[in-house]
N, C-alpha and C positions, 0 to 999 in steps of 0.2 A: 574900810576899803583901802587897798594899797595899789599904787601904780608907779609908773616912771614917766619922766618928761617926754620921751619919744612917743609914748602912746598919745599924749595930749597933742603933740605936734601932728601926728597922723590924723587924729580926729579933726583937728582944726583945718586940715587941708580940704575936708569935705563940707565945711560949714561956711556960711557967709559971715559977715562981720557981726550981725546980731547973734548968730549961733555961737560964734567964738566967745563973745561977751557972756552969753548965757552959760556956756560950759565953764568958763573961768569963775563965774559967780557961784555956780553949783559946787565946784571943787572947793572953793573957799568956805562956803556956807556949811557944807557937810563934812569938812575936816578930812578930806581924802589925804592919806599919807603918800607923798611923792618921794620915793627913794632916789637918792643920788647914785649915779654910777661913777666909778672911778677907774683909773687904769688898772687897779687891782683885780677888777672883774673881767677885764678884756681877755685873758687866757681862757677863762671859763666860757665866755661868749663865743670865742673862736672855736672851742671844742664843740659847743652846741651847733654852730654853723656847719662844721665838718660832719658831725653825726647825722644831721638831717639835710645834707646837701641835695639829696634826691627830691626834697620838697621845695628847694630854693628859698629857704627862710630869709626874711629880711632882718635887719639889725634889731628892730623892735621885738619881733617874735623871739629871737635868740636871747635878747636881754631879759625878756619876761620869763622865759624858761630858766635862765640862770638865776634870776631873782627868786623864783619859786623854789629852786634847789637850795638856795641860801636860807630862805625864811621858812620853808616847809609848807607854804601856802599852796594849796592845790585847787582851790575854787577860783574860777575865772569867768568874767563876763566877756563874751566875745561873739562875733558873728562868723568867725573863721572856723567853721565846723571841720573842714578837711584837715587842716594842719594841727589844730588843738585836739583832734582825736588821735593823732599819731604821736605827738610830743609826749614824753614821759619825764617825770622827776627822776633824780639820781637813784632813788630807791625802787624805781620801776612803776610807781603809782601813776595812774592816768589823771589827767586834769578833770575836774568836775565842772562842766559848763553850766552856769546858772541862767544864762539867757542866750538865745540864738537870734 
């Protein structure tokens, strides 16, 4: 499983302290790969934000779409049915949502 730190930050916003600890413990235990974002990805993230501006994507969504384009990973766990039904990888493929 792959993710980025902004996803963890967003998830943590909705959790109490016990939930945050459980999330971090789960990430560590199951070896989730957390990709680092650098300034090199910012132009691609900006392009994604512009492309989907009608959906008003947040930074995290745009960063995930960018990461998917870089890695080719198209399977995603999300509750965001609306946006991740519209987002596409650079090759035009849709995301495959594994959980809603």
